[in-house]
N, C-alpha and C positions, 0 to 999 in steps of 0.2 A: 163390234167390228171396227168402228172408228177409233175406239180406244186402243185396240190391238195394233192397228196401223200406226197410230201415233207412237206407241211403245216401241214398235219395230224400227220406226224412223229414228227415234231417240237413241236406241241401242246401237244403230249403225253409225250415228254421228261421230263418236270418238274416233273410230277407225278412219272415217273420211277426213277428219281434221288432222289425224296423225299422218295420213297419206299426203295431204296437201302440204303440211309442214315439212315432210321429208323431201318433197319435190323442191321446195324453196330452199331448204338447207343445202341440197345438192347444187342448186343454181348459185347460191352464195359462195359455196366452197370452190366452185369452178371459176368464180369471178363474175359478179353480176354484170359489170359493164361489158365484158366479153360475151356473156350469154345473150345480152340484149342485142348485140350486133349480129351474132351468128344464128340466133333462133328468134327473130322478131315476132313471127306469128304465134309461136308457142308461148313466148313471154307475155304477149298482150292478152292471150286467152286466159292465162293464169292471173294476170293483173285484174282482169274483169271479175274474177271471183273473190278478189280482195287479197292484199298482201298481209301475211301474218305480222302482228304488231312488233314482234322482236326483230323483224327484218325491214320494217317499213322505212325508217329513216335512211338506212344504208341504200335502199333502192331509190328513194327520192333524190338523194345526193348523186347517185350514179346517173339518174335520168337527166339531171342538169349539168352533169360532168364537173361538179364542183372540185373534185380532187385533181382534175387535170390541170387546172389553172387557178390556184388559190389567189384571190384578189390581194393587192398589196396595200390597201388602205388600212389605217390604224383605227380599228373599231373602238378600242378602249378610250381613245381621246375623243372620238366623235360622239360616243353615247352619253357623255357627261355635259356636252355643250348645250346651253340654253338657246332656244330659237323662238321665233315668233309663234311657232306652232306648239311649243311645249305646254302652255296652259290647256289647249284643246286635247292634247295627248293625255295629260294627267286626268282630265275629266272623263275621257273615253275608256281608259284602261280599267276603271272601276266598273264599267258597264259591260265589259267583255267576259263572256262565259260566266254569268253570275250563278248559274245552276250547276256548273261543273266543279266538283269538289277539288279536283286536282289543280284547278286554276286558282291558287291561293294568293296571299299577299306577296309571296316571293315571286311567283310567276307574273303578277301584275307589275312588279318593279322591273323584271326582266323585259316585259313587253314595252314599258315606258322607255327603257334604254335602247331597245332595238329600233323603235319608231323615231326616237330622238336622233339616233345615229343616222338613219336614212334621211331625215329632214335636214340634218346638218350637211351631209355630203351631196345632197341633191336638192338645193333650195328651189329649183325650177318646179319641182313636184311638191316638195314640202310634205304636208300631211293632209289627209282627207278621211272622213268617216268611211269605214269599210276596210281600210288598210289594217285597222286594229284586229279584225277577225282573221285576216290572212296571216299576219305575223303571229297572232296568238295561237293559231292552229299549228304552225310550224314549231312553236315552243312546246306545245303539248306532245307533239310526236318526237321531237329531237332531244329534249331535256338538255339542250346545249345552246346557250344564248348567242355566242359568236357565230356558230354555224347557221343558226336560224337567220341571223342578219344577212349573211352572204347568200343564202338560198332565196331569201326575200328580195334581195337586190336583183338577183337573176330573174326572178319572176316579174319584177317590175320593169326591167330594162332590156332584157335580151330580146333580139328581134323575133325569135320564135314564140315569144309570149307578149312582151310589151304591155304588161298589165297596167303600167303607169297611165296608159291612155284611158283607163277607166276613171282616173282621178284628176288628171291635169286639166287646167283651164276650163274649157267648155265640154269636157268629157267626150272627146272625139270617138274613142274606141267603144265606149259604152253606148253612145248613140248609134254607132254602126251596128253593134250586136243587137240592140233593141230592134232596129229596122229589119235586120236580117231574120230575127226570130219571128217578128210579126208576119213577114212574107212567107216564112216556112209554115207557120200556123194556118195562114190563109190557103196555102196550097195543099197541106196534108190534113188539116182539121177544119174544113170550111163550116161544118155544122156547129162546131164549138165556137168558132170565131163569130158567127152570126148570133149565137146565143149570148156571148159576152157583149156584143154591140147592143143587143136588145135589152140586156140587163144593165147597161152603162158601166160595165166592168172594163176599165182601161188597162192596157198592158202594164202600166206603171204599178198597178196594185200588187203584182207578184214579180214581174220581171226585174224591176229595179233592184229589189232586195236580193233576188236570186243571183244576179250578175255582180252587183257591187260587193257582195261578200262571197261570191262563188259558191253559193248554196250553204255556206257555213252557219249563218244565223237563221236558217229556214227549216232545217231538218234535224232529227236527233244526231248527236255527235258520232255515234257508231255507224250510222248510215252515211254521214258526211265523209268519214274516212274511206269508205268504199268508193264514193264518187271521186274523191281527191286522188286516190291511187291512179285512177284513169286520167284525170286532168294532168297530174304531174308527169305521167309517162307518155301521154299522147299529145299534149299541148292544149292551148287555150280554146281553139275552135271546137273542141269536143263538147264544150258547155252548151252549144246550140243543140247538139243531138240529145244531150241530157235533158234540156228544157222541153224539147218536143216530146221526148219519150215520157216524161212525167205527165204532160198534158194528155198524151194518147192513153196512158194507163188510167188516168182519172176521168177520162172523157164522159163516160156514162153517168158517173156520180155528179159531175159538174153540170151536166145537161138537165139534171133533175132539180137543180137549186136555183133560187132567185138571188138577187144582188147581196142582201145581207148575209145569207147563208154561205155564198161563195167567198165573201170577204172573211168570214169567220173560219171557214174551212181552210183557207190558205194560211191563216194565222195559227191554227191549231196543229198544223202538220208538224211543227217543231216539237210538239209535246208528246208525239207518239213514241212510246218506249216499251212496246210489247216484245221485249228481248227473248222471252222464253216461249212464246207462241210459235206456231208454224209460219206465221207471217211477221216475224220480228223485224226490227229496223234493218239489221244487217242483211237478212234474206231479201227484203224489199230492195235494198241497194244493189245486191247482186243481180236480182231480176231486172232492175232498171238498166244496169250496165249491159246485160245480155240483150235487152231490147234495143239499145242504142245502135247495135250492129246493123239493124234493119232500117235505120234512119239515114237517108241520103242527103248530103249537103252539096248543092251544086258548086263547082269549082270557083265560079265567079262571085259567090255569095258575099265574101268579105274583101273583095278587091277594093283597095282604098290607099290613099297616100300615108296612112298611119305608120307603115313599116319604115319608110324613109325618115319620118319624124323620130321614131323610136331609136333608129340608128344614130341620129344626131345626139340624142341624150347619152347613149352609151359612149360614143367617141368623144363627145364634148366634155362630159363630166367625169367619166370613168375610163381613162385610157388604160387602166389595169384590167378592164373587162372588154377586150377587143371583140369585134364582130365574129372573128374566127373561133372564139370560144363558144362552141355551139351547143344548143339543146339538140336532143334527138328530134328530127323532123319526121313526121309520119303522114305527110301529105300524099 
């Protein structure tokens, strides 16, 4: 019976995939930016099931409205400039996606140039570990070096994201998100929080890496793509709902473990690649994204002066990226 059910499920899968792709093709043909504006609820429901790979980059660019105001900086001159961060960048690019065959020597050189260009045009931020995974993922999806740089810049500096706050100075935005997530775990998962305290499992054990790389270096790449579809289309605060959802889903397993097993478990999550099973990495990502719909984030959770600081970066260093060049806001 179980085998028959699995066979039936597998036989229905192609039609489901075709149906989903047909919906996305229709959305793209209508104009994805227009569709996002006119049908936001339907758009976000579909995003949470994952964007088909052939449309993903076009949707991500539309989400950041890159085509509406192409920045005027000269990428090609910036990417070749040597900076004080270039040695660190060179060292880190070889460590980025070592298990992803598509991220070959050519991609590593592209990543070096993208990170070099950003450090050159914004020395106040420069370069910090974690940025390499964000820029690297954009390259994997886009296959376009210059577009990846401009989307990366938007992620780092636009007020609706301000990802630079995860990496600048004393990491103000990262610390804000860590505190917010700890508070949410205390409210929604008190039993798990007490278990972690008892086992001396600090939030830094998992949250630092989750947030610094926006989950990229923590889960299978196919699952990361599903998570990132939602992050790109809904904005940075959704990572709090994702983090809480992961812990809620894993709660029972984590409660049964002691310190060493918990640490090992978090590290092993990246190696899960059961793509052909009923609980493949893509399916897990889709289930997690559906679960996030039920995680409530209080409106005042992330109230802080970071937004005004982020705006100073945008206006002060990139007058070609004005504040009015907006990301879609889904608050």
